[in-house]
C-alpha positions in Angstrom: 18.5 16.0 -34.1 16.9 14.5 -31.0 19.6 15.4 -27.4 21.1 11.9 -26.4 23.0 13.7 -23.4 22.2 11.8 -20.2 21.5 11.9 -16.9 23.7 14.6 -14.5 22.8 12.7 -11.3 23.7 9.0 -13.2 27.1 9.8 -14.4 28.1 12.2 -11.9 31.7 11.6 -11.0 32.9 11.9 -7.6 36.0 12.6 -5.7 34.3 13.2 -2.5 31.2 14.4 -0.7 31.8 17.6 -2.3 34.2 17.1 -5.0 31.8 16.7 -8.3 32.7 16.2 -12.3 30.2 16.3 -14.5 30.4 15.4 -18.5 28.9 15.7 -21.6 25.3 16.8 -20.0 22.0 19.1 -20.0 21.8 20.4 -16.9 17.6 21.5 -15.4 16.4 23.6 -11.9 15.9 20.1 -10.6 19.3 18.8 -10.9 20.2 22.1 -7.8 18.9 19.9 -4.9 20.9 17.6 -5.7 24.1 19.8 -5.7 23.4 22.0 -3.3 26.3 20.6 -1.1 28.7 20.5 -3.6 31.6 23.1 -3.1 33.9 22.0 -6.0 32.2 21.4 -9.4 34.0 20.8 -12.8 31.7 20.5 -15.8 33.2 19.5 -19.1 30.6 21.0 -22.3 27.8 21.0 -20.0 24.4 22.4 -20.3 22.4 25.1 -18.5 19.4 26.7 -17.5 20.1 30.7 -16.6 22.0 31.2 -13.0 22.1 27.8 -12.3 25.8 27.6 -10.6 24.2 30.9 -9.0 21.6 29.3 -7.4 23.7 26.3 -6.1 24.1 27.7 -2.1 27.7 25.5 -0.8 29.4 25.7 -4.6 32.8 28.2 -4.0 35.1 26.5 -7.1 33.4 26.3 -9.9 36.2 24.8 -13.0 34.6 25.1 -16.4 36.1 23.1 -19.9 34.5 23.1 -23.2 34.3 20.0 -26.2 
């Protein structure tokens, strides 16, 4: 079955300039560029490359949820 997940950037819910929620998306290494300034990140059923969150220089708070 083909992966029908949506673009992370187009579906991100921003609560402030540095707080975002991502829901049911697949992140790629290229997404680290636009997420670089994020300090607070909530991810719900998100797929990432290995070490992705460690590559975000401003990330201070990570909320990982399943589903």
